PyMOL Python script that loads the backbone (N, CA, C, O; Angstrom):
from pymol import cmd

cmd.read_pdbstr("""\
ATOM      1  N   MET A   1     150.867 -77.589 100.562  1.00  0.00           N
ATOM      2  CA  MET A   1     150.240 -77.533  99.245  1.00  0.00           C
ATOM      3  C   MET A   1     150.568 -78.795  98.461  1.00  0.00           C
ATOM      4  O   MET A   1     151.703 -79.271  98.494  1.00  0.00           O
ATOM      5  N   SER A   2     149.598 -79.330  97.767  1.00  0.00           N
ATOM      6  CA  SER A   2     149.753 -80.547  96.983  1.00  0.00           C
ATOM      7  C   SER A   2     150.493 -80.259  95.678  1.00  0.00           C
ATOM      8  O   SER A   2     150.402 -79.167  95.116  1.00  0.00           O
ATOM      9  N   LEU A   3     151.212 -81.252  95.223  1.00  0.00           N
ATOM     10  CA  LEU A   3     151.891 -81.147  93.929  1.00  0.00           C
ATOM     11  C   LEU A   3     151.147 -81.930  92.857  1.00  0.00           C
ATOM     12  O   LEU A   3     151.689 -82.183  91.781  1.00  0.00           O
ATOM     13  N   THR A   4     149.906 -82.314  93.149  1.00  0.00           N
ATOM     14  CA  THR A   4     149.091 -83.075  92.210  1.00  0.00           C
ATOM     15  C   THR A   4     148.837 -82.259  90.950  1.00  0.00           C
ATOM     16  O   THR A   4     148.554 -81.063  91.017  1.00  0.00           O
ATOM     17  N   SER A   5     148.941 -82.921  89.798  1.00  0.00           N
ATOM     18  CA  SER A   5     148.560 -82.307  88.534  1.00  0.00           C
ATOM     19  C   SER A   5     147.302 -83.007  88.045  1.00  0.00           C
ATOM     20  O   SER A   5     147.214 -84.234  88.077  1.00  0.00           O
ATOM     21  N   TRP A   6     146.326 -82.223  87.590  1.00  0.00           N
ATOM     22  CA  TRP A   6     145.069 -82.755  87.094  1.00  0.00           C
ATOM     23  C   TRP A   6     144.980 -82.518  85.596  1.00  0.00           C
ATOM     24  O   TRP A   6     145.418 -81.482  85.095  1.00  0.00           O
ATOM     25  N   PHE A   7     144.402 -83.497  84.872  1.00  0.00           N
ATOM     26  CA  PHE A   7     144.313 -83.428  83.419  1.00  0.00           C
ATOM     27  C   PHE A   7     142.919 -83.797  82.942  1.00  0.00           C
ATOM     28  O   PHE A   7     142.234 -84.608  83.565  1.00  0.00           O
ATOM     29  N   LEU A   8     142.506 -83.199  81.838  1.00  0.00           N
ATOM     30  CA  LEU A   8     141.377 -83.693  81.053  1.00  0.00           C
ATOM     31  C   LEU A   8     141.999 -84.542  79.962  1.00  0.00           C
ATOM     32  O   LEU A   8     143.018 -84.157  79.388  1.00  0.00           O
ATOM     33  N   VAL A   9     141.407 -85.686  79.667  1.00  0.00           N
ATOM     34  CA  VAL A   9     141.942 -86.564  78.630  1.00  0.00           C
ATOM     35  C   VAL A   9     140.876 -86.750  77.563  1.00  0.00           C
ATOM     36  O   VAL A   9     139.758 -87.176  77.851  1.00  0.00           O
ATOM     37  N   SER A  10     141.238 -86.423  76.325  1.00  0.00           N
ATOM     38  CA  SER A  10     140.283 -86.559  75.213  1.00  0.00           C
ATOM     39  C   SER A  10     140.104 -88.033  74.867  1.00  0.00           C
ATOM     40  O   SER A  10     140.881 -88.885  75.296  1.00  0.00           O
ATOM     41  N   SER A  11     139.075 -88.316  74.090  1.00  0.00           N
ATOM     42  CA  SER A  11     138.829 -89.698  73.668  1.00  0.00           C
ATOM     43  C   SER A  11     139.984 -90.242  72.842  1.00  0.00           C
ATOM     44  O   SER A  11     140.169 -91.455  72.754  1.00  0.00           O
ATOM     45  N   GLY A  12     140.772 -89.339  72.228  1.00  0.00           N
ATOM     46  CA  GLY A  12     141.942 -89.757  71.463  1.00  0.00           C
ATOM     47  C   GLY A  12     143.195 -89.906  72.311  1.00  0.00           C
ATOM     48  O   GLY A  12     144.253 -90.275  71.801  1.00  0.00           O
ATOM     49  N   GLY A  13     143.081 -89.618  73.620  1.00  0.00           N
ATOM     50  CA  GLY A  13     144.214 -89.790  74.517  1.00  0.00           C
ATOM     51  C   GLY A  13     145.036 -88.535  74.774  1.00  0.00           C
ATOM     52  O   GLY A  13     146.001 -88.576  75.537  1.00  0.00           O
ATOM     53  N   THR A  14     144.665 -87.407  74.142  1.00  0.00           N
ATOM     54  CA  THR A  14     145.395 -86.150  74.363  1.00  0.00           C
ATOM     55  C   THR A  14     145.114 -85.648  75.773  1.00  0.00           C
ATOM     56  O   THR A  14     143.960 -85.584  76.196  1.00  0.00           O
ATOM     57  N   ARG A  15     146.182 -85.287  76.506  1.00  0.00           N
ATOM     58  CA  ARG A  15     146.042 -84.800  77.882  1.00  0.00           C
ATOM     59  C   ARG A  15     146.133 -83.278  77.905  1.00  0.00           C
ATOM     60  O   ARG A  15     147.007 -82.689  77.270  1.00  0.00           O
ATOM     61  N   HIS A  16     145.217 -82.646  78.646  1.00  0.00           N
ATOM     62  CA  HIS A  16     145.182 -81.193  78.809  1.00  0.00           C
ATOM     63  C   HIS A  16     145.296 -80.895  80.299  1.00  0.00           C
ATOM     64  O   HIS A  16     144.389 -81.216  81.067  1.00  0.00           O
ATOM     65  N   ARG A  17     146.414 -80.279  80.714  1.00  0.00           N
ATOM     66  CA  ARG A  17     146.614 -79.973  82.135  1.00  0.00           C
ATOM     67  C   ARG A  17     145.610 -78.912  82.581  1.00  0.00           C
ATOM     68  O   ARG A  17     145.422 -77.904  81.899  1.00  0.00           O
ATOM     69  N   LEU A  18     144.969 -79.139  83.718  1.00  0.00           N
ATOM     70  CA  LEU A  18     144.021 -78.180  84.278  1.00  0.00           C
ATOM     71  C   LEU A  18     144.758 -77.209  85.191  1.00  0.00           C
ATOM     72  O   LEU A  18     145.525 -77.633  86.055  1.00  0.00           O
ATOM     73  N   PRO A  19     144.538 -75.921  85.009  1.00  0.00           N
ATOM     74  CA  PRO A  19     145.166 -74.933  85.897  1.00  0.00           C
ATOM     75  C   PRO A  19     144.464 -74.910  87.243  1.00  0.00           C
ATOM     76  O   PRO A  19     143.358 -75.433  87.383  1.00  0.00           O
ATOM     77  N   ARG A  20     145.100 -74.312  88.221  1.00  0.00           N
ATOM     78  CA  ARG A  20     144.487 -74.190  89.555  1.00  0.00           C
ATOM     79  C   ARG A  20     143.721 -72.870  89.637  1.00  0.00           C
ATOM     80  O   ARG A  20     144.011 -72.015  90.472  1.00  0.00           O
ATOM     81  N   GLU A  21     142.758 -72.731  88.770  1.00  0.00           N
ATOM     82  CA  GLU A  21     141.897 -71.553  88.715  1.00  0.00           C
ATOM     83  C   GLU A  21     140.626 -71.949  87.981  1.00  0.00           C
ATOM     84  O   GLU A  21     140.511 -73.080  87.510  1.00  0.00           O
ATOM     85  N   MET A  22     139.676 -71.038  87.878  1.00  0.00           N
ATOM     86  CA  MET A  22     138.419 -71.297  87.192  1.00  0.00           C
ATOM     87  C   MET A  22     138.630 -71.198  85.682  1.00  0.00           C
ATOM     88  O   MET A  22     139.235 -70.243  85.193  1.00  0.00           O
ATOM     89  N   ILE A  23     138.128 -72.190  84.950  1.00  0.00           N
ATOM     90  CA  ILE A  23     138.184 -72.130  83.492  1.00  0.00           C
ATOM     91  C   ILE A  23     136.805 -72.449  82.920  1.00  0.00           C
ATOM     92  O   ILE A  23     136.069 -73.282  83.449  1.00  0.00           O
ATOM     93  N   PHE A  24     136.476 -71.764  81.828  1.00  0.00           N
ATOM     94  CA  PHE A  24     135.207 -71.993  81.146  1.00  0.00           C
ATOM     95  C   PHE A  24     135.429 -72.938  79.980  1.00  0.00           C
ATOM     96  O   PHE A  24     136.453 -72.883  79.299  1.00  0.00           O
ATOM     97  N   VAL A  25     134.441 -73.815  79.761  1.00  0.00           N
ATOM     98  CA  VAL A  25     134.494 -74.822  78.706  1.00  0.00           C
ATOM     99  C   VAL A  25     133.317 -74.582  77.769  1.00  0.00           C
ATOM    100  O   VAL A  25     132.186 -74.406  78.223  1.00  0.00           O
ATOM    101  N   GLY A  26     133.578 -74.574  76.471  1.00  0.00           N
ATOM    102  CA  GLY A  26     132.500 -74.390  75.505  1.00  0.00           C
ATOM    103  C   GLY A  26     133.030 -74.318  74.091  1.00  0.00           C
ATOM    104  O   GLY A  26     134.208 -74.576  73.843  1.00  0.00           O
ATOM    105  N   ARG A  27     132.152 -73.965  73.163  1.00  0.00           N
ATOM    106  CA  ARG A  27     132.517 -73.873  71.752  1.00  0.00           C
ATOM    107  C   ARG A  27     133.118 -72.532  71.377  1.00  0.00           C
ATOM    108  O   ARG A  27     133.857 -72.441  70.397  1.00  0.00           O
ATOM    109  N   ASP A  28     132.812 -71.477  72.149  1.00  0.00           N
ATOM    110  CA  ASP A  28     133.120 -70.130  71.694  1.00  0.00           C
ATOM    111  C   ASP A  28     133.682 -69.289  72.838  1.00  0.00           C
ATOM    112  O   ASP A  28     133.093 -69.239  73.917  1.00  0.00           O
ATOM    113  N   ASP A  29     134.809 -68.632  72.610  1.00  0.00           N
ATOM    114  CA  ASP A  29     135.375 -67.659  73.548  1.00  0.00           C
ATOM    115  C   ASP A  29     135.512 -68.210  74.972  1.00  0.00           C
ATOM    116  O   ASP A  29     135.094 -67.561  75.930  1.00  0.00           O
ATOM    117  N   CYS A  30     136.097 -69.404  75.111  1.00  0.00           N
ATOM    118  CA  CYS A  30     136.325 -70.045  76.409  1.00  0.00           C
ATOM    119  C   CYS A  30     137.795 -70.449  76.517  1.00  0.00           C
ATOM    120  O   CYS A  30     138.495 -70.559  75.510  1.00  0.00           O
ATOM    121  N   GLU A  31     138.252 -70.667  77.752  1.00  0.00           N
ATOM    122  CA  GLU A  31     139.643 -71.101  77.935  1.00  0.00           C
ATOM    123  C   GLU A  31     139.885 -72.486  77.352  1.00  0.00           C
ATOM    124  O   GLU A  31     140.963 -72.758  76.821  1.00  0.00           O
ATOM    125  N   LEU A  32     138.886 -73.366  77.447  1.00  0.00           N
ATOM    126  CA  LEU A  32     138.970 -74.693  76.841  1.00  0.00           C
ATOM    127  C   LEU A  32     137.849 -74.795  75.824  1.00  0.00           C
ATOM    128  O   LEU A  32     136.682 -74.942  76.186  1.00  0.00           O
ATOM    129  N   MET A  33     138.214 -74.715  74.528  1.00  0.00           N
ATOM    130  CA  MET A  33     137.199 -74.729  73.469  1.00  0.00           C
ATOM    131  C   MET A  33     137.111 -76.123  72.855  1.00  0.00           C
ATOM    132  O   MET A  33     138.123 -76.728  72.500  1.00  0.00           O
ATOM    133  N   LEU A  34     135.880 -76.619  72.738  1.00  0.00           N
ATOM    134  CA  LEU A  34     135.594 -77.928  72.166  1.00  0.00           C
ATOM    135  C   LEU A  34     134.738 -77.730  70.932  1.00  0.00           C
ATOM    136  O   LEU A  34     133.654 -77.151  71.007  1.00  0.00           O
ATOM    137  N   GLN A  35     135.217 -78.203  69.810  1.00  0.00           N
ATOM    138  CA  GLN A  35     134.494 -78.026  68.556  1.00  0.00           C
ATOM    139  C   GLN A  35     133.581 -79.216  68.309  1.00  0.00           C
ATOM    140  O   GLN A  35     133.944 -80.166  67.615  1.00  0.00           O
ATOM    141  N   SER A  36     132.405 -79.149  68.883  1.00  0.00           N
ATOM    142  CA  SER A  36     131.408 -80.205  68.728  1.00  0.00           C
ATOM    143  C   SER A  36     130.028 -79.569  68.772  1.00  0.00           C
ATOM    144  O   SER A  36     129.798 -78.638  69.544  1.00  0.00           O
ATOM    145  N   ARG A  37     129.115 -80.059  67.956  1.00  0.00           N
ATOM    146  CA  ARG A  37     127.747 -79.533  67.956  1.00  0.00           C
ATOM    147  C   ARG A  37     127.019 -79.846  69.258  1.00  0.00           C
ATOM    148  O   ARG A  37     126.022 -79.199  69.579  1.00  0.00           O
ATOM    149  N   SER A  38     127.506 -80.829  70.010  1.00  0.00           N
ATOM    150  CA  SER A  38     126.850 -81.189  71.273  1.00  0.00           C
ATOM    151  C   SER A  38     127.309 -80.306  72.435  1.00  0.00           C
ATOM    152  O   SER A  38     126.818 -80.448  73.555  1.00  0.00           O
ATOM    153  N   VAL A  39     128.251 -79.393  72.170  1.00  0.00           N
ATOM    154  CA  VAL A  39     128.777 -78.491  73.197  1.00  0.00           C
ATOM    155  C   VAL A  39     128.204 -77.099  72.972  1.00  0.00           C
ATOM    156  O   VAL A  39     128.270 -76.570  71.862  1.00  0.00           O
ATOM    157  N   ASP A  40     127.637 -76.498  74.029  1.00  0.00           N
ATOM    158  CA  ASP A  40     127.100 -75.140  73.934  1.00  0.00           C
ATOM    159  C   ASP A  40     128.238 -74.120  73.896  1.00  0.00           C
ATOM    160  O   ASP A  40     129.386 -74.444  74.199  1.00  0.00           O
ATOM    161  N   LYS A  41     127.900 -72.872  73.515  1.00  0.00           N
ATOM    162  CA  LYS A  41     128.923 -71.818  73.455  1.00  0.00           C
ATOM    163  C   LYS A  41     129.642 -71.661  74.788  1.00  0.00           C
ATOM    164  O   LYS A  41     130.870 -71.576  74.818  1.00  0.00           O
ATOM    165  N   GLN A  42     128.905 -71.622  75.884  1.00  0.00           N
ATOM    166  CA  GLN A  42     129.486 -71.671  77.232  1.00  0.00           C
ATOM    167  C   GLN A  42     128.788 -72.826  77.938  1.00  0.00           C
ATOM    168  O   GLN A  42     127.671 -72.674  78.433  1.00  0.00           O
ATOM    169  N   HIS A  43     129.439 -73.967  77.983  1.00  0.00           N
ATOM    170  CA  HIS A  43     128.823 -75.225  78.392  1.00  0.00           C
ATOM    171  C   HIS A  43     128.987 -75.510  79.890  1.00  0.00           C
ATOM    172  O   HIS A  43     128.032 -75.906  80.558  1.00  0.00           O
ATOM    173  N   ALA A  44     130.199 -75.306  80.411  1.00  0.00           N
ATOM    174  CA  ALA A  44     130.477 -75.663  81.805  1.00  0.00           C
ATOM    175  C   ALA A  44     131.626 -74.815  82.332  1.00  0.00           C
ATOM    176  O   ALA A  44     132.319 -74.136  81.574  1.00  0.00           O
ATOM    177  N   VAL A  45     131.811 -74.869  83.644  1.00  0.00           N
ATOM    178  CA  VAL A  45     132.942 -74.201  84.270  1.00  0.00           C
ATOM    179  C   VAL A  45     133.635 -75.234  85.161  1.00  0.00           C
ATOM    180  O   VAL A  45     132.981 -76.043  85.819  1.00  0.00           O
ATOM    181  N   ILE A  46     134.960 -75.190  85.170  1.00  0.00           N
ATOM    182  CA  ILE A  46     135.749 -76.064  86.034  1.00  0.00           C
ATOM    183  C   ILE A  46     136.407 -75.179  87.078  1.00  0.00           C
ATOM    184  O   ILE A  46     137.160 -74.263  86.748  1.00  0.00           O
ATOM    185  N   ASN A  47     136.113 -75.464  88.343  1.00  0.00           N
ATOM    186  CA  ASN A  47     136.681 -74.701  89.457  1.00  0.00           C
ATOM    187  C   ASN A  47     137.660 -75.573  90.223  1.00  0.00           C
ATOM    188  O   ASN A  47     137.419 -76.763  90.422  1.00  0.00           O
ATOM    189  N   TYR A  48     138.763 -74.977  90.650  1.00  0.00           N
ATOM    190  CA  TYR A  48     139.717 -75.672  91.506  1.00  0.00           C
ATOM    191  C   TYR A  48     139.472 -75.254  92.939  1.00  0.00           C
ATOM    192  O   TYR A  48     139.382 -74.063  93.237  1.00  0.00           O
ATOM    193  N   GLU A  49     139.363 -76.241  93.842  1.00  0.00           N
ATOM    194  CA  GLU A  49     139.179 -75.971  95.259  1.00  0.00           C
ATOM    195  C   GLU A  49     140.466 -76.317  95.998  1.00  0.00           C
ATOM    196  O   GLU A  49     140.823 -77.487  96.135  1.00  0.00           O
ATOM    197  N   LEU A  50     141.149 -75.294  96.466  1.00  0.00           N
ATOM    198  CA  LEU A  50     142.445 -75.458  97.121  1.00  0.00           C
ATOM    199  C   LEU A  50     142.352 -76.330  98.371  1.00  0.00           C
ATOM    200  O   LEU A  50     143.222 -77.169  98.606  1.00  0.00           O
ATOM    201  N   THR A  51     141.301 -76.138  99.178  1.00  0.00           N
ATOM    202  CA  THR A  51     141.205 -76.868 100.447  1.00  0.00           C
ATOM    203  C   THR A  51     141.123 -78.378 100.252  1.00  0.00           C
ATOM    204  O   THR A  51     141.640 -79.129 101.078  1.00  0.00           O
ATOM    205  N   SER A  52     140.485 -78.837  99.177  1.00  0.00           N
ATOM    206  CA  SER A  52     140.361 -80.276  98.924  1.00  0.00           C
ATOM    207  C   SER A  52     141.288 -80.761  97.809  1.00  0.00           C
ATOM    208  O   SER A  52     141.356 -81.959  97.536  1.00  0.00           O
ATOM    209  N   ASP A  53     142.008 -79.825  97.159  1.00  0.00           N
ATOM    210  CA  ASP A  53     142.888 -80.144  96.027  1.00  0.00           C
ATOM    211  C   ASP A  53     142.116 -80.911  94.950  1.00  0.00           C
ATOM    212  O   ASP A  53     142.586 -81.928  94.440  1.00  0.00           O
ATOM    213  N   GLU A  54     140.917 -80.404  94.611  1.00  0.00           N
ATOM    214  CA  GLU A  54     140.069 -81.050  93.623  1.00  0.00           C
ATOM    215  C   GLU A  54     139.521 -80.035  92.630  1.00  0.00           C
ATOM    216  O   GLU A  54     139.397 -78.849  92.934  1.00  0.00           O
ATOM    217  N   HIS A  55     139.200 -80.524  91.445  1.00  0.00           N
ATOM    218  CA  HIS A  55     138.487 -79.727  90.453  1.00  0.00           C
ATOM    219  C   HIS A  55     137.038 -80.190  90.457  1.00  0.00           C
ATOM    220  O   HIS A  55     136.766 -81.386  90.566  1.00  0.00           O
ATOM    221  N   LYS A  56     136.107 -79.248  90.338  1.00  0.00           N
ATOM    222  CA  LYS A  56     134.689 -79.575  90.231  1.00  0.00           C
ATOM    223  C   LYS A  56     134.144 -78.948  88.958  1.00  0.00           C
ATOM    224  O   LYS A  56     134.464 -77.810  88.617  1.00  0.00           O
ATOM    225  N   VAL A  57     133.315 -79.714  88.267  1.00  0.00           N
ATOM    226  CA  VAL A  57     132.716 -79.273  87.007  1.00  0.00           C
ATOM    227  C   VAL A  57     131.267 -78.905  87.275  1.00  0.00           C
ATOM    228  O   VAL A  57     130.528 -79.659  87.909  1.00  0.00           O
ATOM    229  N   LYS A  58     130.868 -77.733  86.785  1.00  0.00           N
ATOM    230  CA  LYS A  58     129.481 -77.295  86.939  1.00  0.00           C
ATOM    231  C   LYS A  58     128.910 -76.957  85.572  1.00  0.00           C
ATOM    232  O   LYS A  58     129.477 -76.154  84.830  1.00  0.00           O
ATOM    233  N   ASP A  59     127.788 -77.574  85.248  1.00  0.00           N
ATOM    234  CA  ASP A  59     127.091 -77.294  83.998  1.00  0.00           C
ATOM    235  C   ASP A  59     126.509 -75.882  84.066  1.00  0.00           C
ATOM    236  O   ASP A  59     125.991 -75.478  85.108  1.00  0.00           O
ATOM    237  N   LEU A  60     126.586 -75.139  82.984  1.00  0.00           N
ATOM    238  CA  LEU A  60     126.069 -73.769  82.949  1.00  0.00           C
ATOM    239  C   LEU A  60     124.698 -73.706  82.276  1.00  0.00           C
ATOM    240  O   LEU A  60     124.380 -72.735  81.590  1.00  0.00           O
ATOM    241  N   GLY A  61     123.891 -74.744  82.478  1.00  0.00           N
ATOM    242  CA  GLY A  61     122.547 -74.766  81.893  1.00  0.00           C
ATOM    243  C   GLY A  61     122.555 -75.192  80.440  1.00  0.00           C
ATOM    244  O   GLY A  61     121.684 -74.790  79.669  1.00  0.00           O
ATOM    245  N   SER A  62     123.528 -76.002  80.057  1.00  0.00           N
ATOM    246  CA  SER A  62     123.617 -76.446  78.660  1.00  0.00           C
ATOM    247  C   SER A  62     122.419 -77.318  78.301  1.00  0.00           C
ATOM    248  O   SER A  62     121.795 -77.923  79.172  1.00  0.00           O
ATOM    249  N   LEU A  63     122.109 -77.374  77.026  1.00  0.00           N
ATOM    250  CA  LEU A  63     120.991 -78.184  76.559  1.00  0.00           C
ATOM    251  C   LEU A  63     121.307 -79.675  76.612  1.00  0.00           C
ATOM    252  O   LEU A  63     120.407 -80.491  76.809  1.00  0.00           O
ATOM    253  N   ASN A  64     122.578 -80.037  76.438  1.00  0.00           N
ATOM    254  CA  ASN A  64     122.958 -81.448  76.368  1.00  0.00           C
ATOM    255  C   ASN A  64     123.526 -82.006  77.666  1.00  0.00           C
ATOM    256  O   ASN A  64     123.819 -83.200  77.737  1.00  0.00           O
ATOM    257  N   GLY A  65     123.690 -81.176  78.695  1.00  0.00           N
ATOM    258  CA  GLY A  65     124.213 -81.666  79.968  1.00  0.00           C
ATOM    259  C   GLY A  65     125.693 -82.007  79.889  1.00  0.00           C
ATOM    260  O   GLY A  65     126.410 -81.551  78.998  1.00  0.00           O
ATOM    261  N   ARG A  66     126.126 -82.806  80.829  1.00  0.00           N
ATOM    262  CA  ARG A  66     127.537 -83.148  80.972  1.00  0.00           C
ATOM    263  C   ARG A  66     127.674 -84.634  81.185  1.00  0.00           C
ATOM    264  O   ARG A  66     126.792 -85.267  81.765  1.00  0.00           O
ATOM    265  N   LYS A  67     128.779 -85.200  80.718  1.00  0.00           N
ATOM    266  CA  LYS A  67     129.063 -86.621  80.909  1.00  0.00           C
ATOM    267  C   LYS A  67     130.491 -86.785  81.404  1.00  0.00           C
ATOM    268  O   LYS A  67     131.384 -86.016  81.049  1.00  0.00           O
ATOM    269  N   ALA A  68     130.687 -87.807  82.233  1.00  0.00           N
ATOM    270  CA  ALA A  68     132.025 -88.229  82.656  1.00  0.00           C
ATOM    271  C   ALA A  68     132.104 -89.718  82.369  1.00  0.00           C
ATOM    272  O   ALA A  68     131.259 -90.490  82.822  1.00  0.00           O
ATOM    273  N   SER A  69     133.103 -90.111  81.629  1.00  0.00           N
ATOM    274  CA  SER A  69     133.228 -91.517  81.205  1.00  0.00           C
ATOM    275  C   SER A  69     131.948 -91.998  80.534  1.00  0.00           C
ATOM    276  O   SER A  69     131.490 -93.116  80.771  1.00  0.00           O
ATOM    277  N   ASN A  70     131.380 -91.142  79.697  1.00  0.00           N
ATOM    278  CA  ASN A  70     130.166 -91.426  78.910  1.00  0.00           C
ATOM    279  C   ASN A  70     128.897 -91.604  79.741  1.00  0.00           C
ATOM    280  O   ASN A  70     127.902 -92.121  79.233  1.00  0.00           O
ATOM    281  N   GLN A  71     128.912 -91.187  81.007  1.00  0.00           N
ATOM    282  CA  GLN A  71     127.737 -91.273  81.865  1.00  0.00           C
ATOM    283  C   GLN A  71     127.273 -89.864  82.240  1.00  0.00           C
ATOM    284  O   GLN A  71     128.101 -89.031  82.611  1.00  0.00           O
ATOM    285  N   PRO A  72     125.962 -89.576  82.153  1.00  0.00           N
ATOM    286  CA  PRO A  72     125.464 -88.257  82.579  1.00  0.00           C
ATOM    287  C   PRO A  72     125.813 -88.007  84.049  1.00  0.00           C
ATOM    288  O   PRO A  72     125.767 -88.929  84.864  1.00  0.00           O
ATOM    289  N   THR A  73     126.158 -86.771  84.382  1.00  0.00           N
ATOM    290  CA  THR A  73     126.577 -86.459  85.751  1.00  0.00           C
ATOM    291  C   THR A  73     125.933 -85.170  86.241  1.00  0.00           C
ATOM    292  O   THR A  73     125.492 -84.340  85.446  1.00  0.00           O
ATOM    293  N   SER A  74     125.884 -85.015  87.549  1.00  0.00           N
ATOM    294  CA  SER A  74     125.551 -83.734  88.161  1.00  0.00           C
ATOM    295  C   SER A  74     126.903 -83.092  88.504  1.00  0.00           C
ATOM    296  O   SER A  74     127.931 -83.532  87.988  1.00  0.00           O
ATOM    297  N   GLU A  75     126.926 -82.053  89.372  1.00  0.00           N
ATOM    298  CA  GLU A  75     128.208 -81.458  89.712  1.00  0.00           C
ATOM    299  C   GLU A  75     129.124 -82.551  90.224  1.00  0.00           C
ATOM    300  O   GLU A  75     128.707 -83.388  91.024  1.00  0.00           O
ATOM    301  N   GLN A  76     130.346 -82.552  89.779  1.00  0.00           N
ATOM    302  CA  GLN A  76     131.218 -83.670  90.051  1.00  0.00           C
ATOM    303  C   GLN A  76     132.650 -83.225  90.214  1.00  0.00           C
ATOM    304  O   GLN A  76     133.062 -82.191  89.688  1.00  0.00           O
ATOM    305  N   GLN A  77     133.397 -84.013  90.944  1.00  0.00           N
ATOM    306  CA  GLN A  77     134.833 -83.785  91.126  1.00  0.00           C
ATOM    307  C   GLN A  77     135.581 -84.424  89.993  1.00  0.00           C
ATOM    308  O   GLN A  77     136.809 -84.353  89.946  1.00  0.00           O
TER     309      GLN A  77
END
""", "prot")
cmd.dss("prot")
cmd.show_as("cartoon", "prot")
cmd.util.cbc("prot")
cmd.orient("prot")
């Protein structure tokens, strides 16, 4: 088993450790809540895949889509 720790980093530099489980991202009633008008109530889900030791982000049909490093993305690690 890997000892890798994965983090989300805000534009202000704040680091948020990602758990090794599924987490929902959105504005309302989610494990990771983002207070922005560009974020839907349930915007995306982050899944951890044990076999590859990676997190993958999946958009949940949000109106604004998803970005990584300010670039639009499809499902991504």
